N, C-alpha and C positions, 0 to 999 in steps of 0.2 A: 679866483686866480688873478693875481696882480699883473698889469700890463708889462711891468719891468722884470718880471720873473722870467727866468730862462725856460724855454719850452722843454717838455719831456720828448727827447728825440726818438724814443721807442714808440711813441704814439703819433702817427702821421697826421691825425686830425689836429692835434695841439700844435704841431709844427706849422701846418697850413694856417691855422687861426692866428698864430703869432705873426707869421709873415704878412698875412692880410691886414691885421691891425697896425702894423708898422708902415706898410707901403701904401695902403688905401688913401690916407689923407693927401699924400704928395701927388699920387696919380690923379685923384679927384680934382685937386686944384689945377693941375696941368690940363686935364681934359676940359674943365670948365672954361679956362682961358682960351683954349683952342676952339671950343664951340661958340664962344662969343666973338671970335676974331672975324675980321672982314675977309681974310683969306679963306676961312672955312665957308663963309656965306657964298663967296664967289665959286668955290669948288662945288658946293651943293647945287647952286644955280646951274652950273654947266652940266652936272650929272643929271639934273631934272630935265634940262633941255634935250640932252642926248637920249635920255630914256623915252621922252615923248616922240622924238624923231624916229626912234627904232620902232615904237609901237605903231606909228602911222605907216611906216614902211612895211611892217609885217602885215598890217591890215590890207594895204594896197596889194601886196603880193598874194595874200590869201584870196582876195576877190578875183584877181587875175587867174589864179589857179582854178577856182570854182567855175569861172567863165570858160576856161579852156576845156574843162571836163563837162561842160554844159550842165552844171549842177545849179539849181536855183539858189540865190542868195537871200539874205534877210530882206533886202530891198525889193527883190522880186516878189516875195511873199507879202510884203507890205503893200505893194502896188496891187496885187491880186485881191487882197482883203479890201482895199479901197474900192475896187471895181465891184466886188460882191456886195459891199455895203450900199453902194450907189444903186445897184440892181435891186436890192431888197427895198430901198426907199421908193423906187419907181413902181415896183410890184404893189407895195402898200398903197401908193397913190392911185393906181389903177383899180385896186380892190375897193378902195373907199369910193371912187367915182362910180364904179359898177353898183355898189350898194345904194348909192344915192339914186341912180337911174332905176334900180329895182324898186325902191320905195316909191318913186314918182310914177312909174308906169304900171307896176303891178304885174308885168309880164315876166314871170320868174323863169319859165322854161327856156326862153330864148337867151336870157342872161346866163342861166346855168350852162347852156351849150357854149356860150362865149367863154365862160370861166373854165370849162373843161378844156376848151381849145387853148386857152392861155396856160393852163396847167400843163398840157402836153408840150407846149413850146418851152416852158420853164424846165420840164424834165429833159427835153432835148438839149437845152443850153447847159444844164447840169452835167449831162452825159458827155457833152463836148468838152467841158472844162475838165472832167475827170480823165477823158481820153487824152487831152493835151498834157495833163500832169503825168500820166502814165508814159506817154511817148517821150516826154522830157526826161523822165527817170531812165527809160530804156536807152535813150541817146547817151545819157551820162554814163551808164554802165558799159555801153559799147565803147565809148571814148576811153574809159578806164581799162577795158580789155585790150584795146589797141595800144594804149600807152604802156601797159605791162609787157606787151610782146616786144 
């Protein structure tokens, strides 16, 4: 089909194709000029700045909302993980020290008693952490219940 040929008006596809082939180069040049202009760059910069400000504002409001409902945030979980990792490192250091003492003294029964005492303390700490997390969740659900009333 030649570009200069008149389209078959009974076929919508041929009308659309004809319109496209005639208009596209002009629109393309105009759009290219617009995209390369300083005005477009300024508007794009303003849009990006506004978008980033909105994102920061939404993040701040989401954090405040989570705090109001006493729901732990990502930062809270991150801090808790840091504490747990620190605790694990300390437990590993104690375990290594106890193994060194065991090797040097040969008195394994006393050391085993100490290790079982430490294991009991660790279980109590773990239970306390789980209890704190559960009570935090309960407080969050109570706050939600009160807010919905």
